[in-house]
N, C-alpha and C positions, 0 to 999 in steps of 0.2 A: 437456308438461313442457319447461322450458327446458334446453338442454344444459349440463352442469355437468362440471367436472373433479374430480379426487380430490386429496386433500391428504395430505402426509407425516405420519407417526405414529410416535412411540415412547412406550412406557408410562410410562416414568420421567421424568416431567416436571420442569423445572427449578423449584425452589421460588423464591417472591418475596423473595430475599435477595441480598446481594452475596457473590459466591464469592471465594475466594482459593485458587487452585489451586497445589499444591506443587511443580510440576515444575521441572526444570533449575536447582535452586538448593540442592542437598544435598550437595555435595562431588564429588570426582573418582570417576570410574568405574574399577574395577579393569579392567586390560588382559588378565586371564586370559580364555582362550577360553570362550565361552558354551557351556552345554550344554542351554539350552532350545531348543525346536524351533519353527520357523514351523508353524502349524497352520491348518487350514481344514476346512470340512464335507466329509466323505468323498464322493467321487464328483463334486464340483463342479469344473469345468474352470478356474474362477477368472479368466475373462476377460470374462465377461458381467455386466450389471448385477445386484446383489444386495445384500441387507441380512441380516446375520447376527448371532446373539447367541452369546456364549461366557460360561461361568461355572464357578466352582469354589468349593466350601465347604471350609474348613479350620478347625482348632482351634488356639488359643494358650492357654497356661496362665494367663498374666497379660497385661494390656494392655502392649504393647511401648513402650519410649521411642523407638525408631526401628525402621522396617521399610521399607527402601529397595528398590525394583524398578525396573527399566528396561523400558520398554514402547514398542512400535511397531506399525504395521500398514500394509497397503496395501489400499485408498487411505488410509482414515481410521478413527480410533477415537474412543469416548468410554468412559472407564473409570470404574467405579462401585465403591465399597466400602460395603457394607451400605445400599444404596439412595442414596448420596451421590455426585454427580458429583465426580471428583477430578483428572481430567486429560483434555486434548483434544490430538489429535495425529494423526500426527506433522507436525512443521514440514515443509513441502515441500522436497525436494531432488531429487537424481536417484539412479539405482541405484548409482553409485559413491560417493556421499555420502548414504546413507539414514539420515535422523534417527531417533533415539529420545529420549523424554523420560524423565528420572529423577525418580521420585516417591517421597516418604515417605508410606506408607500409615498410619503409626502413629497419627496424630491420629483416624482413622476406625475403627480396630479396637477390639474389646472383648474381654475376657476370656471364653474359651469359643468358641463356633462363630461364624464369619464367612463372608461371601459376597463374593467379587470377580468382577465381571462386565464384559464389554466388548461395546459395540454396535459393530460393524464393517461398514463399507459400501464397495463398489467400484462406482463409477458406470459402469464398463466403457465401452462404445462411446459413452456420453453424458457422459463424464467432462470436467471443465473443461480448457481448452487449457493451463493450468499444471500439469496433474497427469500426472506421469510414473508408469509402473506396471509391475510384472512380473507378478503375478497377486494375486488375493485371498489375504490371509494376516494372521495376528496372532501376536505374539510378546511374552512377558513373561519376564524374567530376574531372579531374585533377586540381589541385589548381594552377598550372602555365603551361607555353607552354610546358616545357620538360615532365610535368606529364600528359599532355592531351593525350598522345599515348594511355592511358587507357579509354578515354571518351567512354561511351557506344554508339554504332551505329551498323550498320549491319556488322561490322567485329568481333562482338561477336558471339559466336555459343550458341545454346540453344536446350533443349529437355524438354519434359514433362515426368514425371515419371508415367506411366499408372498403376503402382502397388499400388498407394496411393488411398485410400478412407476414408471418415469420418465415425466415429462411433456415430450417433447422440445420445446424452444423454440430454434430453430436460429439465431436472431440474438443468442444469449447465448454468448459464449466461457466464461463462468463457469459455475457449477453450473446444472443445469436444475431445473425443477420436479418435485414428487414427487406420486404418486398411491398411495393406500392404500385397499383395501377392508377396513374394520374387522372384517367377518365372516370374513375370512381371516387377520388379522393375529394375532401372538402376543399372548395375554391374560395378565393378571396381573402381579404385582409381581416380575418375573424377576430384578431386581437384588438382592432381598433374601434373608435367610436363610430356610431351610425351604421355598422355592418348589419346587413339584413339577416337576422336570426329567426325570422317569422316562422320558418318551417322546423326550427329546433323544438325540442320537447322541453317542458318544465322538468327539472331534475326530481328524482324521487329519494326519499329518505330511506337509508339503510340502517342507521344507528344513531344514537345520541353521541355527542362528543364527551368522552370521560377522561379526566385527568388521572394519573396514576395514583392508586389508593382508593379510587371510587369505581374503577371498571370491574365487571364481573367476568370471571372465566377467562376466555381467550379474547376478549374484546381488545380493541386498540387501547392500551393504557398509556395515555399521552404524557410525555415528558419533553422538557425544553432541551433542544440540541445544545450541546456545550462546545460544539465546534464552529469555527468561523466559516464564511462562504468560501467554496473552492474558487481558485484563481481561473480566470478566463482572459486569455491573451491572443490577439490576432496573430496568425502565423501563416506564412505563405510557404509553398513548396519551392524547392530550390532548384532541381535539375530534371531535365528530360534525359532519359537514359535509352529509351527505344520507342519507335513509333512505326506503325504499318497502316497504309491506306488512306493517309490524309496528310496535308501539308501544315505544319505547325508554325504560328506566329513567332517571330525571332525573340520575343521577350517573355513567351510562355515557359513556364508556369510562374516565373518570379514576379511578374507584373499581370495586372489584369489586361486580357486582351482576347477578342472574339476568336473562337476556334470553330470553323464551319466544316461539317461533315456532309458531303453531298448525298442526294437521294440514292437509295439503292447502293449503299456503300457500307462495309464492314471496316471499322478503324480500332486500333489498339494502341494505347499509350501507356508507357511505363514511366512513372515519376519517382523521383529519389528525394526524400526530406534531407538526406545525408546524415541524418542521426534519428535514433528511435525517439518517438514522441507519443503522447496521449492527446487526441484533439477530437472535438466535434467537427465533422467534415461538412462543409457547404458546397453544393453544386448549383449554380443559377444556369438556367438554359432557356432556350425558346425554339418554337417551331417543332418540326419533326414529328408530325402525328403518327402515333403508333411505333415510333422508334424505341428499341429496347436499349437500356443503358446499364451497364454493370460496373460497380466500383469495388474493387477488392483491396484488401489490406494485409500486408505481410511484413513481418519482423525482418525476414530475409528471404533471398530466393534459394532453390534447392538444385543440386546438380541434377542434370537429366539423367534418368535411368536409375536413380538411387532409391526410388520408391518413396520419395518424400523424407528421406533420412539424412542424407549428407548435405551439409550447406556450403562448405568451402569459405573462401574469403568473401566476407559480407559486402565488400565494395564491388565485387565482380558481377556482371550480368551475362556475359557471353557464356553459353553452354548451360545456362541455368532455366529453370521453369518456375512458374508463379503457382503456389499453393497458399491458400488463405481464406479468411472470412470475406463473405460477399455481401454487398447490399446492391439492390437492383430496382429499376423502375421501368415503366412504360410512359411515354410522353403522351400528352393530350393535344399537343399542337399548339397551345396558347403562347403568346409572345412573352409572357412573364411566368415562369415556373422556377420553383426553388425547392430544395430540400436540404435539411440538416439533419444528421443522425440523432435519434432519440438519445442513445447512449455514446459516450465517447469511443473512439476507435484507437487502437495501439498499432503503430506502423512506423517502419522506415520507408517502405515501397507501397505506392498506390498504382494499381492498374485500372485504367478506364477503358472499357470496350463499348463500342456503339455499333448497332446494326440499324441503319435507316430504312424506311419504307419508301413511299412516294414522295416524301418532302425531306428537304435538308434540315439538318438540326445545328443549331449554334450553341456551343458551350460559351457562356458569357463570362463565367468566372468559376474558379475552384480554388478553395483555401480551407485552412483549418483554424480552429480556436483551441489553443493549447489549454489544458486544464490539469490542475493538480491541487493538493492542500497547499495553502499559501505560506509554506515555510520560507523563511528568510535566512540565508546563509550568513551567520555572523561569526563563524571561525575564519582564521586567516593563517596561511602559511606564506612566509616570506623567504623564498630560496630561489636560486637560479637553476635549480635542478628541474629541467623540463619535464622529465619522466614523473616526478612526484606531483607536480601540477597537473599533468595529464591524467595520472590515475585518480587524483582527488576529484577532478571535474567529471570523470566518467562515473566515478562512485556516487557523486552527488546527483548526477543525472539519474542513475539507477534507483536511488533511494527516492527521489522525487516522483518518478513515474509509478512507484509502489506506494504511494501515499496519497490517498484522496479523502474518503470519508472514514476508511479504516486504512491500517497498513494492509498491504496485499503481498502474496508470495510472487506473483506475475501479473502484469496488467493485461497480457494478451490472452492467455489461456484459461485463467481460473478466477483471479481477483478474490482470493480467500485469505483471511487473516489467520495464518498458521502461527502457533506460539513459537516453535523453533525458529522460524524466520523473524518473527516480530520481536523477539528479544534482542536481536542484533540491530534491527531497524530502529528500535527505541534508543539504543545506545548511540547510534548515528545522529539521531535528533538531539540527544543530551550534548554531544560534543560539537555540534554544528549550528545549533539554533538556541534561541531563548524560549522556544515554545514546546511545552510538554503536554498540550492538551490532547493530542492524538494518542500519546502514550498512556495517559490517564483513561482515556476512552477505551482503549484496548484492554487495559487491566480490568476496568469495569466489565466489559463484554466477556472476557475470559472467566471472570468470576461468576457472571450470570450463566455461563454455559455449563456449570457443574451438574453432573448427573446425581440423582438421590444417593448413589453409592460413594460420592465424594470426589470422583475424578472429573477433570475438565474435558470438554471436547477438544479435539485436536486444533480445529479452526471454528471460528465464530465471528459474526453471525453465519448460519448455514441452515438451509431448510431440511437438510438431512443431519444425522448425528455420526461422524467419524471420531474414533478415539485412537490417538497415538499415545499409549500410556506414558512413555518417558517425556512427552511434551508437557505433562502436568508438572513434572519435576522442573522443567525449564521455566514454567509459569512462577514456580516460587522464586527461581533465580531472577526472573524479570522483576518480580515485586522487590526483591532485595536490591536489584539495581537501581530502581527508583528510589528506594529509601536511601541508598547511598549517595546518589548523583542529584537528587532533587528534594528529598526530604519529605515534609507534610506527614508527620506522624499520625494524624488523625486519619487521613486517607488510607495509609498503609495499614493502621491498626484495624480498620474496618474490614480488611481483606484477610486478616489472621484466621478468622473462622474458616474460610475456604482453603487456606493453607493447612490447617489442621485436618479438614476433610480429606485432602489428597493424601496426606501423610498416613491418615487412618486407613484410606483404601489400600495403600501399599503394604501397610503393616500386616494385612490379612494374608499376604503372600510371602511373608518372610518365614524362613525356616528358624528353628531354635537358636542358630548361630548368627542370625540376622540376615543372611543371604537370601535373596529374592529367588522364587521358583515358580515357574508357569504363570507369570504375570499375563492376565488376559489382554485382548485387543491387539492392535498392531504396535508392534515393539520396534518401530523405526529408529534407527540411529543416524544413519548417513547413506548417501548413494555411493556406497563402496562395499566391495566384497560381495555379500549376499544380494541377490536381485532385489528383494523388497526391502533391503536396508536393515535386516534383522540379524543378530548374532546370538545363537542359543546353543547350549549343550543338549545332549539327549535328554536330559532331565528338566529341560526348560530354564536352566540358569546360565549366567554369563557375567563376567566381570564388569562389563560396560553399564549394566543395569544396577548392579550393586554400587558402582562408583557414582552414578548419577543420583542414587538415593542417598548416598552418603553426603554428597554435596549439598542436596536439599535438606537433610537434617541440619548440616552446619549453618546454612542460611537461616533456617527457621529458628534454631537455637539462639543466634544472635539477635534476631528481631524480637523474639519473644522475651528475651532477657532485658531488653531496653524498653519496649513499648508494649509488650503482651503480658503474658503470665508467667511468672517465675517457674511455676511446676512444670509447664511445658518446656520451658527452656532446659530444666533439669533432665526431663524425660528425653527430649532430642538429643541433648549432649551425651547422655548414657548410650542411647541407640548408636549414635555415631561413633563413639569410642569402640563399642562391640563390633560394629561393621568394618570399622578400619582395621581392627585386628583379624577379623575373618578374611578380609580381602588380601592382607599381607600373607596370611598362612596358606590361603587357598589358591591363590594366582601367581605368586612370585616363583619364578624359575631360577634356581641358584646357578644353573648352568649357562643359560643365556643372559642372566643378570637383567632380566626384564619381567614385566607382568604379562601373563597369557591371557587370552580371551576367554578360556574356559579352564575348568579344573583339570581337563585332560592335558592341557598344555600342547595342543597340536597346532594353534594358530596364535599369531601375535599381531598387534596392530598399533598405529600411531594413536588411534583414538583412546584405547585403554591406558596406554603409558602416559598420554597427556594428562587424562583425568587423575591418574595416580599422582602426578606432581601437583596439579592444581588443588587437590583435596588434602594434600599433606601426607598421603600414604607412603609416598616415596620420601625418604629422609633427605635433609639438606645436602648431606655429603655424597648421596647417590644421584641427585638430580643431574649434575653436569654430564656424567658418563651416560645416564639414561637418555638425556636430551641429544647427545651426539649420535647415539645408536638410532634414535628415531629419524634423524637426518640422513644417515649413511646406509642403514640396512633396508635394501630395496625389498627384501622378502617380507616386510610388514606390510599389512593392508593399509594403503594410504589414504590419508584424509582427503575428502573432496574439497571444493572451494568453500562449501559451507562450514565444514567442521575445522578447517584451517583457522577459524576464529579461536578455537580452543587449543589447537595445536600450537599456534604461535604464542598465545599467552603463556603456555607451559614452557616453551623454549625461553621466553623472557624470564620466567620466574626461575628457571634453571641457570640463569647468568649468561645467556647467549644473546641479550637484546641487541647488542651493537651490530649483529649480522641480520637484523629485520629486513632491510632492503634486499638481502640476498634470497629471502624466501618468497619473493613475489613473481616467480616465473609463470605462474598461472595467469597473472594479469598482463604479463608481457605477451603471452600467447593470445589472449583476447585481443589486445592491441594489434598484433601482427595480423590477425585474422579479420581485421576490419570492424570489429564490434564498437559500438559507441555506448553500449551499457554491458554490464558484467553478466555472463551466461550462467545458466543453473547448473550444468554439469562441468566437470573438469575436462571432459572430452569435448573441446569447443566445436569440433566439426560436426558432432551429431547432437549437440546439446538441444533439447526440446525448446526451452525458453531462452531467448536472448537477453532477457531482463529479469534477473532474480536479485533482490535487495540483499538477501543473505551473504552475497558476495562483496558488499560494501565495508567490510571491516576495515581496510586501509584508512577509510575516513574517520575511524576511531584510533587506529594504532599510530597513524602519523602524529597525532596529538599526545596520546596516552603513552606510547612506547618511545617513539623517536624524540619529540619535545619533552616527555616524562611527565606530563601533567595528569595528576589523578587525584581522586577523592581519597582522604585518609580517615574519614569519620562520617557517620550518616549526615545526609543533607549536605555534603561537601563542606561541612563546618570546619574541617581541617584539610589542608592541601599538602600533597607530597609532590615534589619535583625531582624526578630521577631520569635524566636523559640518557638516551642510548644512541648516540650520534654516528657510530661507525666511522667511515671516512669523510662524513660531512664536516666542513670547517667553517661554514657560515649559514646558519639558519635560524629563524625565529618564527614566532606566530603567537595566536591568542585563541582562547575558547571562551564562550559564555560561561557565566558562573551564576548561581542563584542570587548572589549579592553583587553582581558586576561582571568583571572579567578577569582572566588570568593570562598574563602576557609574559613570554620569555624571549630571549634572544642569546645565541651562542655565536661568538666569532673568535677563531684562532689567528693570532698575529705575533710574530716574533717568539714563537714558542710558548706563548701565554694565552690562556682562554680568558676572554672578557665575557662575563655572564651578567645579564640583566634580568631581573624577575620582579613582576608587579602583581601583587595580590590585593584583593578586595579589603576594605576597612573591616576591622574587627574579626578577620579571619586569620587564625594562626597557620603556620606551615613549616615544612622542613625541606631543605634542599639536600640531596644525596649525590656526592660527586666522588667517584672512586672509593666508594664504601664509608666515606667521611660524611658526617651529618653537619649541616649548618642551619641555624634557626632563622626563619624568615619572619620579618616584621611586616604589618600591613603597609601597603604602599610600595615604593621603590626599594629594590634591594640590588646592589652591584657587588660583584666578586671578580677579582683577577686571580686566576688559578694556574 
């Protein structure tokens, strides 16, 4: 028998419909103290891996109009009412800001007896890097006296599913695989009314429910989640790519069709979604007593003999091998068996392997339920340029797969909210959606992550503490971005204390001339040059860090001057002026007419010279020549796909914006290699992650650079339109604006440009065309130029 793993199971499988979960959208929560209890299985220590079921039956005389409850768990829950999945959560936070979801159960209740059930799991020692935890627990609090009949206490029944075990996969910082022996798993429709739970225990109390401000120490300090329910959409697999050991129905996998694996047979099936996705995977099967089933998930296949390094064209399967996360199970032989992954899986390819014993096994169905933060794409590009549309679609998919309850760096490997990544992702959200709740959530969490010495963690939430010191400076940039593109002065002002803490931290490592030296922690800049993305001189200094600090001082001075404390604005402006002069003196190489990486001037990079332009260190007269050198001098350390976000902004500022479309070869390489999302590294063949949202900057720049739509004052209270059309002669589009929308259209005919611009009511603006300024009035503006 070939070695097989086991797969995760829970009986209440997701039905093939589009769910609309009702959490976080039903009004304000009462601030009265909760009287519900955190409950768990009696005797369980609460720190090890475990999957638990909780349920309670109750009666209502008539179907209620509303029935609002507040629900949370540690680590995770899935809440069911009368067999229907109604809520997933909680959205990740930390123990001092532990989220609960608010859910209206009324649509799922019926007159008479009802069952409310929860699947709760704690991945314990195998939990994702982003998962903070106290111990296993579940809590549900009714929102009013009539709804408190469901408050968690010892009237709830519970049991542990002894069939579940983890599959450790140590190179995943995200959730691990699942193993389940269906012979030991909980059987029956445990989420429905009249399920026999006689042998289940009464739940035990582990703590009182405490709202934020009343919790002590490291208790769960409960706060209402500000996020909407994540999207859940039925999604079928598309293609069969390879099969051994079994005959496949002609319609499989696009349509539901029984697939029979005979007794004493090994079968392997490779399926292709044809694009990368995040989905809860459901497998329904029957028979096959003691058969082993393995379901594996991979972003791409690897070239055989490459040691799991080279991927090649992602569309090709010949000469490739499967390496990926695995879920597995052992069949108990029943006619109705089902499993759905506890956590969503990220994949393009799924491999199903089955080894039957003395009975045949039938796979009745296999499908996914796509999940993501419910962003709605409200930006529009109107163009016949197929490449632009394709890049925008791929970028949007990449951004969506990296947005769930937080932004993430990659959905497959880590699912961590890194500041460097998130700054770009939030800008994608501003330019493409009306929804800034995930960005606000990210800014809050980064602020919560600050260490006592002032600096932020590099990523948060996280059960460990990693510090990438320059990312704290990008946090200030992200705060400034929010201020410029979305406003809300009170929200930003509340974060200025953290901004000051970050800058105070860096000030301790500034030399008398303002230059940084020996800044501690990981000084990552980009996956370019040094293996760990650091650039330092022998004395621990480098231009790239001074430039990032300079930019942070400039951002902070702007915010402090308008909504903070004027004294800080003066201090930061003075520090910026000093540092700007120091950078010019210390790093400018008169011979090469460029800025060097270190004072020894032995290395040069696109990174340093980009930031020299963006911070104004490079004078306006010097910018064009400097920009041309960044594009043509191949001896420079090149920006990866991540840092091209800053490189391209610098080139635009230097006056080369009409060439923007020429700078997108890395994306053309991704497309040519069959990627459906943007890869993490510029070396597409060996990129670890096939889905990194820091590469989605074209979803910003096709609007900001090409169409030319940008904020010209805090809160987008003024608009600047300065297009860079290059060789395009007919293009238009629109983006969301806090007060409505901004729409533009450019068409060249008979040697004249017809320009139409629409801006929101009461929002002034300026249109820049060939260095000439035209004032924009609210509403429609038309020009013939």
